[in-house]
C-alpha positions as CSV (number, residue, x, y, z in Angstrom):
1,X,-59.0,-28.7,5.5
2,X,-59.4,-25.8,3.1
3,X,-57.6,-22.4,4.0
4,X,-59.4,-20.1,1.6
5,X,-63.0,-19.8,0.2
6,X,-63.1,-18.5,-3.8
7,X,-66.0,-15.8,-4.6
8,X,-67.2,-14.9,-7.9
9,X,-68.5,-11.6,-7.9
10,X,-70.8,-10.5,-11.0
11,X,-69.6,-7.2,-12.9
12,X,-71.8,-4.5,-14.0
13,X,-72.3,-5.3,-17.8
14,X,-71.0,-2.6,-20.0
15,X,-72.6,-0.9,-23.3
16,X,-70.9,-4.1,-25.2
17,X,-73.0,-6.7,-23.0
18,X,-70.0,-8.4,-22.1
19,X,-69.5,-10.0,-18.5
20,X,-66.4,-10.1,-16.3
21,X,-65.8,-11.9,-13.5
22,X,-64.0,-10.7,-10.4
23,X,-61.6,-13.0,-8.5
24,X,-61.1,-12.3,-4.5
25,X,-59.6,-14.8,-2.1
26,X,-60.9,-14.5,1.4
27,X,-58.8,-16.2,3.8
28,X,-61.7,-18.1,6.5
29,X,-59.1,-17.3,9.7
30,X,-60.2,-13.8,10.9
31,X,-57.6,-11.0,10.7
32,X,-57.9,-8.8,14.0
33,X,-58.0,-4.9,13.4
34,X,-56.2,-3.0,15.8
35,X,-57.6,0.8,15.6
36,X,-54.9,3.4,16.7
37,X,-56.6,6.5,17.6
38,X,-55.2,9.2,15.5
39,X,-53.1,11.7,17.4
40,X,-53.4,15.5,17.5
41,X,-51.2,17.9,15.2
42,X,-48.5,19.2,17.3
43,X,-49.2,23.1,18.2
44,X,-46.5,25.6,18.0
45,X,-46.2,25.9,21.5
46,X,-45.7,21.9,21.8
47,X,-42.6,22.3,19.4
48,X,-41.1,24.9,21.3
49,X,-41.6,22.9,24.7
50,X,-39.6,19.9,23.1
51,X,-37.0,22.4,21.5
52,X,-36.5,23.6,24.8
53,X,-36.1,20.7,26.9
54,X,-33.7,19.2,24.4
55,X,-31.9,22.4,24.5
56,X,-31.8,22.3,28.6
57,X,-30.6,18.8,28.6
58,X,-27.9,19.7,25.9
59,X,-26.4,22.7,28.4
60,X,-26.8,20.3,31.6
61,X,-24.3,17.8,29.8
62,X,-22.3,20.5,29.1
63,X,-22.3,21.9,32.7
64,X,-21.4,17.9,33.9
65,X,-18.8,18.0,31.8
66,X,-17.2,21.3,32.7
67,X,-17.7,20.1,36.3
68,X,-16.2,16.8,35.6
69,X,-12.9,18.9,34.7
70,X,-9.9,19.8,36.7
71,X,-10.8,22.4,39.0
72,X,-8.7,25.9,38.9
73,X,-7.8,27.5,42.2
74,X,-9.3,30.8,42.8
75,X,-7.2,33.8,41.9
76,X,-5.8,35.1,45.1
77,X,-7.6,38.5,47.0
78,X,-5.4,41.6,46.8
79,X,-6.0,44.6,49.1
80,X,-6.6,47.9,47.4
81,X,-3.9,50.2,47.5
82,X,-4.2,53.8,46.1
83,X,-0.2,53.6,44.9
84,X,-1.5,50.8,42.5
85,X,-4.6,52.4,41.2
86,X,-4.9,53.0,37.3
87,X,-1.5,51.3,36.8
88,X,-0.8,51.4,33.4
89,X,2.3,50.8,31.2
90,X,3.1,52.9,28.7
91,X,5.8,53.1,25.7
92,X,6.0,56.4,23.4
93,X,8.6,59.0,22.4
94,X,9.7,61.9,24.4
95,X,8.7,65.1,23.2
96,X,10.6,67.5,25.3
97,X,13.5,67.8,27.5
98,X,13.2,66.8,31.2
99,X,13.2,69.8,33.8
100,X,13.5,69.4,37.3
101,X,12.7,71.6,40.4
102,X,13.7,71.0,43.9
103,X,10.9,72.0,46.3
104,X,11.2,73.4,50.0
105,X,9.6,70.6,51.2
106,X,13.2,68.3,50.2
107,X,11.1,66.5,47.3
108,X,12.3,66.9,43.7
109,X,9.6,67.2,40.8
110,X,10.9,66.2,37.4
111,X,8.3,66.3,34.2
112,X,8.2,66.3,30.1
113,X,5.7,64.8,27.6
114,X,5.6,61.5,26.2
115,X,4.1,60.8,22.2
116,X,2.2,57.7,22.5
117,X,1.1,56.7,18.9
118,X,-2.1,55.0,18.2
119,X,-1.6,54.5,14.8
120,X,0.6,55.3,12.2
121,X,-1.6,59.0,11.7
122,X,-2.7,59.4,15.6
123,X,-0.8,60.7,18.3
124,X,-1.6,61.0,22.0
125,X,0.2,63.3,24.1
126,X,0.5,62.4,28.0
127,X,2.3,64.7,30.5
128,X,5.1,62.9,32.5
129,X,5.8,63.5,36.2
130,X,8.5,62.0,37.9
131,X,9.0,62.6,42.2
132,X,12.2,62.4,44.0
133,X,14.4,59.3,43.2
134,X,12.1,58.9,40.2
135,X,13.0,62.8,39.4
136,X,16.8,62.7,39.4
137,X,16.9,59.4,37.2
138,X,14.7,60.9,34.4
139,X,16.5,64.1,34.6
140,X,19.7,62.3,34.1
141,X,18.9,60.0,31.7
142,X,15.8,60.5,29.6
143,X,16.3,62.6,26.7
144,X,14.1,64.2,24.2
145,X,13.5,61.7,21.2
146,X,14.5,58.5,23.5
147,X,11.9,55.7,23.2
148,X,11.0,54.8,26.7
149,X,9.2,52.2,28.3
150,X,7.5,53.2,31.8
151,X,5.1,52.1,34.6
152,X,2.9,54.4,36.8
153,X,-0.7,55.6,37.7
154,X,-2.5,57.5,34.8
155,X,-5.0,60.3,36.0
156,X,-7.0,62.6,34.0
157,X,-8.4,66.0,34.4
158,X,-11.5,67.5,32.7
159,X,-11.6,71.1,31.5
160,X,-14.4,73.4,30.2
161,X,-14.0,75.5,27.8
162,X,-14.9,79.2,27.2
163,X,-17.9,77.6,24.6
164,X,-18.8,75.0,26.7
165,X,-17.0,71.8,25.2
166,X,-15.2,69.9,27.7
167,X,-11.6,68.8,27.2
168,X,-10.2,65.8,29.1
169,X,-6.2,66.0,29.8
170,X,-4.3,62.9,31.1
171,X,-1.1,62.9,33.6
172,X,1.3,60.3,34.3
173,X,3.0,59.8,37.5
174,X,5.9,57.7,37.0
175,X,7.5,55.2,39.6
176,X,6.1,54.7,43.2
177,X,4.8,57.8,45.0
178,X,5.4,57.4,48.9
179,X,3.6,58.9,51.6
180,X,-0.1,58.6,52.7
181,X,-2.7,61.6,51.3
182,X,-6.3,62.0,52.4
183,X,-8.9,61.5,50.0
184,X,-9.0,59.8,46.7
185,X,-7.6,62.8,44.5
186,X,-5.8,64.5,47.0
187,X,-2.4,63.3,46.2
188,X,-2.4,64.1,42.4
189,X,-4.1,67.7,43.3
190,X,-1.5,68.5,46.0
191,X,1.5,67.7,43.3
192,X,-0.1,69.8,40.6
193,X,-0.3,72.8,43.3
194,X,3.4,71.9,43.7
195,X,4.4,72.0,40.4
196,X,2.8,75.3,40.0
197,X,4.1,76.9,42.5
198,X,7.3,75.4,41.4
199,X,7.4,77.3,38.1
200,X,4.4,79.8,38.1
201,X,5.1,81.7,35.1
202,X,4.3,78.4,32.7
203,X,0.5,78.9,33.8
204,X,-2.0,81.0,32.7
205,X,-4.0,83.1,35.4
206,X,-7.6,83.5,34.5
207,X,-9.0,84.4,37.9
208,X,-10.0,88.1,36.6
209,X,-11.5,86.9,33.4
210,X,-13.0,84.1,33.9
211,X,-16.3,84.1,31.4
212,X,-17.6,80.5,33.2
213,X,-17.3,79.9,36.8
214,X,-16.4,76.2,35.6
215,X,-13.5,77.5,34.1
216,X,-10.3,76.8,35.9
217,X,-8.6,79.7,37.5
218,X,-5.0,78.5,36.4
219,X,-4.2,76.1,33.4
220,X,-0.9,75.3,32.1
221,X,0.1,77.0,28.7
222,X,1.8,74.1,27.2
223,X,-0.2,71.0,28.8
224,X,-3.6,72.7,29.1
225,X,-3.4,71.1,33.5
226,X,-6.0,73.0,35.1
227,X,-6.3,73.7,39.2
228,X,-9.5,75.6,40.9
229,X,-8.6,77.4,44.0
230,X,-12.0,76.4,45.1
231,X,-10.9,72.6,44.5
232,X,-12.3,70.0,47.0
233,X,-9.2,68.2,47.1
234,X,-6.8,71.2,47.5
235,X,-4.1,70.8,50.0
236,X,-4.9,74.1,52.7
237,X,-2.2,76.1,52.5
238,X,-2.9,77.0,48.5
239,X,-4.9,79.7,49.2
240,X,-2.4,81.0,51.8
241,X,0.5,81.0,48.9
242,X,-1.2,82.4,46.4
243,X,-1.7,85.7,48.6
244,X,2.0,85.2,48.8
245,X,2.1,84.9,45.2
246,X,-0.3,87.7,44.5
247,X,2.0,90.1,46.5
248,X,5.4,89.2,45.2
249,X,4.2,88.8,41.3
250,X,1.8,92.2,41.6
251,X,0.2,93.0,38.4
252,X,2.8,90.9,36.0
253,X,1.7,87.9,36.9
254,X,-0.8,86.3,34.1
255,X,0.5,88.6,31.6
256,X,1.4,87.1,28.4
257,X,5.2,88.0,28.5
258,X,7.4,85.2,30.4
259,X,9.1,86.2,33.2
260,X,12.5,85.5,34.3
261,X,11.7,82.2,36.6
262,X,15.2,82.9,38.6
263,X,13.1,85.8,40.1
264,X,10.1,83.3,41.4
265,X,12.3,80.6,43.4
266,X,9.8,78.4,44.6
267,X,11.6,78.6,48.1
268,X,9.9,82.1,48.4
269,X,6.3,81.0,48.4
270,X,6.9,78.8,51.1
271,X,6.4,80.1,55.0
């Protein structure tokens, strides 16, 4: 049985009147033709869907791999404590001799300044305050020029100057403070007033020449620390003690000249 048939197809004659034959082998067994419908071109939205699906699948796989790892315990919850709020650690150079004051309440207060270098050309000055046992330790063992490491609580005061610009001053309370204080800022404000009455000659009195009502009533001559008579967190005894201070100091207080601190001990300003 023949599997194919030979066809001889005549070709059109050319200008040379020659005849060519075209040989074609055609199989007798029919060949099935399968028509595949053409797919529409992928649109931009379709491409995005495909890419998004792959991305989600990849993230799901990552999440699965992470969940299959070792589970770490949840950190323990620590109750909030004001004594540990804003706790910082500093390393710096002591910039002034430590001074100590003994208050009529029996507390001891010591203070100095610490130079903390941010870079080779930039230095920040932070006021250090020590209370009670820490005050005695600092007074006996810390000297100007010492490099010290210290931990404690950092607070800030923002003061508006005469030209409307705001300046921020930082205070550092070293060691662990004892006692309960009402209000979120009551402790630091009360301590600042105690430092004021312990050595009032180191503060400027701006009450009579304030150009801006927001300007502080008292400002430390060296550190720039500020106090307001109508401050929100002032202890209740501030105004009565200021009245005693004004009576005993008279017109000499607030002058540029420094007054002998021996004439104004802190004990005289408390009932």
